[in-house]
N, C-alpha and C positions, 0 to 999 in steps of 0.2 A: 102366691105360688106361681111357678112358671107354667106356662101353657104347653101343650103338646107341640113337638117339633114336627114340622111338615117334611115331606119327602124332598121338596126343593131345597130347604135349608140343609138337610143332611147331604145332599149332593154338592152344595157349595162348600161346605166344610171339608169334605173329602178331597175336593179339587185343590183347596189351599194347602192342606197337609201334604198332598203329593207333590205340589210345586216346590214346597219348602224342602222336602227330602231330595228332590232332583237337583236343586241348587247346591246343597251341601255335599252330596255324594258325587255327582258327575258334572256339575255345571262349571267347575273351575279348570278342568283339563282341556287339552286341545281336542278338536274334532277327531273322531275315530279315523277318518280317511287321511288325516295329516300326519299320523304317527308313523315313524320309520323304525323298523326292527334293527337292533344293534347286531353287527356281524359276530358270528361265533368265534371265540378265541382259538388260535391255532393250537395244535397239540404240543408243538415245540415253540416256546416263547421266543427263541433266537431266530426263528424263521420269519418273524415279523419284519416288514421293510424298515430300513434305517431312516430316521427322520432327516430331512433335507437341511443341510447347513448352508446359510447364505454365502459363506466364503467359498463354497464349491463352484460358484458361478465363474465363468471364464473372465480373463482380464479384459478390461475395456481397451479399445484400440487407441493408439497415440492420436493426439497429444494428451488426452485426458489421463492416460496411463503411459509412463515413459518407457516401459519395458520394451516395447516394439522398436523404439529408436536405438536403444543401447544394444539390443541383440542382433539387429539386422542391418541398420543403415549407418552405423558408426564405424569409422576407421580405427583400427587398433594400432597403437604405436609399436614400432619394431625395436625400440631401444630396450635393452635388458634392464631389469631392476638392479638395485644395489645388492651385492652379495660378496662374501669373502672366499669365493671359489678360486683358489690359485694354489700353486705348488711351491713357488719361490718368491720371496720378498726381500728386496735390497733397500736398506734404509740409511740415509745420511742425516745426522742429528747434530746441529750446533748445540753446544753443551755449556751450561754453567756448572762450575765445580767448586768444592770447598774441601780443604784438608783440615780435619778437626783433630790434629795431633800436635802436641807441643814440641817445637823444635828448639834445640839447644841455643840459648842466647836470644830467642824471639818470644818467649812467654807462651801462653796458651791461647792466644788470639787465632781464630781460624784463618787460614790462608785462602783467600778467594781468588778465582780466576775463571778462565774459559778455554774452550777448545772445540773439538769435534769428535764424533764417534761414528763408526761404520758397523752395520749389523747385516748379517745374511741369515735369513730364516728359511729352513727347509721343512716342508710339511711331512709329518710321519703318520698322523691320524687326522680325522676331520677337525679335531679341536686341539691337537698337540703339534708343536714345532720344535726342532732342534736349532739353536742359534749359535753362531760363532761371531765374535765381535772383537773390535780393537778400537782404542781411543787414546787421545793425547790431549792433555790440558796444560796450560801455562799459568803460573801463579807469581806475579811480581812481588818482590819483597824489598824492603828498605834496609839501609844500614842501621844497625842497632848498636848504641854505645851507652856507657855509664861513666859516672865520675868517681874516681878513687880518691877519697878525701885523705887517706894516709899518704899516698904518693903525690897527690895534688895534680893529677893528670887524667885525661879522658882515655878510657879503656874501650877498645873495640870488642864487641860481643859477637857480631855476625855481619858479614858483608852483604851489600845490596846485590841484586841480580834477579834471577828467575828460578823458581822451583818447578821442575818438569815432572809430570806424573803421567805414566803410560800404563795402561791396563789392557790385557787381552785374555780371552778365555772362551768358555762355552756355557750354554744354559739350556734349560727346558722351558718352553713358553706355552702357557695355556691361553688359548684365544677363544672367546665366546662370541660367536657370530649371531648378532641380533639385528641384522639388516645393515643399515648405513653406519652404525656405530659398532666398533669392535674393541671391547675391553681386553687387555692382555695382562697376564701375571707371569713373571719370569723368576726362576731360581737357578743359580749357577755358581761356578767357581772359576778361578783363573790365577793370573800372576799380576802383581802390581810392582812397577818399577818407579822409584822416586830418586831424582837427582837434584841436589841443592847446590847453592853457590859455593865457591872455594872456602876452605876453612879459615876461621879467624881465631879458633880456640880448639882444644882437644874435644873429640867426639863428633866433629863435623867432617865433611867429605875431604879426604886426603890427609887428615891430621891423625895423630896417634889416638888410640882408643882411651876412653876414660876408665876409671877404676871399675873392675868387673866386666870389662869388654863392652861397655855401653857406647853406642853410636846413634846418630840421628836416624829417623825413619828412612828406609831404603838403603841403609848402609849396614855393614856387618864388620866385625873385627877379624882380620885375617891372621895368618900365622905370624906375620911381622908386626902384629898389633897396630895395624893401620886400618882406618875406616874406608872400606871400598863399597861401590854400588853392588847390591844384591837384590834379586827379585824376591818378593814375599808372597806366599800363597794367600789368596783371599777368597771369601765367599760373599755372595751378594743376593739381594732380593729386590724386586722392583715391580711397579705397576705402571700401566700406560693406557691410553685411549686413542685409537685411530678413527678418523672420520673418512669414509670412502668418498672419493670424488669421481666415481665411475668404475669401470672394470679394470683400470690400469693404475691409477694414482690414489694416494691417501696422504693425509696430514694428521698430526697428532701431537700429544704431549706425553712425557714419561718422567718418573722419578725413580732413582735407584740408590740403595744404601749398600756400602761395602764395609766389611770387617775383616781383620787379619786373623788367620787361623791361630796364630800364637797369642792373640789378645782378643778373644771373642767377647769378653766383658766390656770392651771399649767400643761402643757403637754410637754413631758411625765413625769410622776412620776417614772415609772418603764418601762424598755425597755428590750425586749427579742430578741435574735437572735439565731436560732436553726438549727441544722442539723438533719434531720428526717430519721428514719428507720421504715417502716410500713409493717405490715402483714395484708392481706385482706381475708375475708371469704365470 
């Protein structure tokens, strides 16, 4: 049997129990004097101060941050940038040309040649111009012959010489100003004059008309049934690209296709490819 517990033992036990409770209840928290009361939340949450953004800090001085050098100590160039701000443009264009029309006695081979074109553009709107133009090209041709077996002789089909092609008219030009490069699209109409070498057979220049009043391109059958030069109405469309060389000069390339109003299904009748040199005012 256990003996009676003395008062000393009871006091020791009570001290151990109290120490244990103190460790579990309050021994792990910070001292009472070190606690800081949280601030009371504001009535309106939007009145709270905005958190600071590190990017709100001022720029560092140069040279670590180059903003100071560019904004204060750097000379600014006085030369204007490239732009298409002008009212008049005059263009000279050396031109490659080809006539894609069969000539009597010469077959269907295109007649290739070259010449020059002059263009004058007048600004109507920021992006729209009216153009008047004129051009002339030369197309050398050789003598064409064939051998007639029945007669046993060589028959002349077409004389050698030069086919002259002159065109003049007007057009609307859309110009897209994108800085140094200026694409252009033009659509217009005019007259095409074609003169071929003297006749070697009917239907050619200066000879009698063929059956049905047929003559070469650029010729028509008159009242005397003779093929004489006649201008033909034409329509055309082209594209080009100018490269600005400053405020005054520009160079570029262009391509243009021509069709006759009386034969719109035959395209192209006349083809231009040009290198452009322009001066602007």
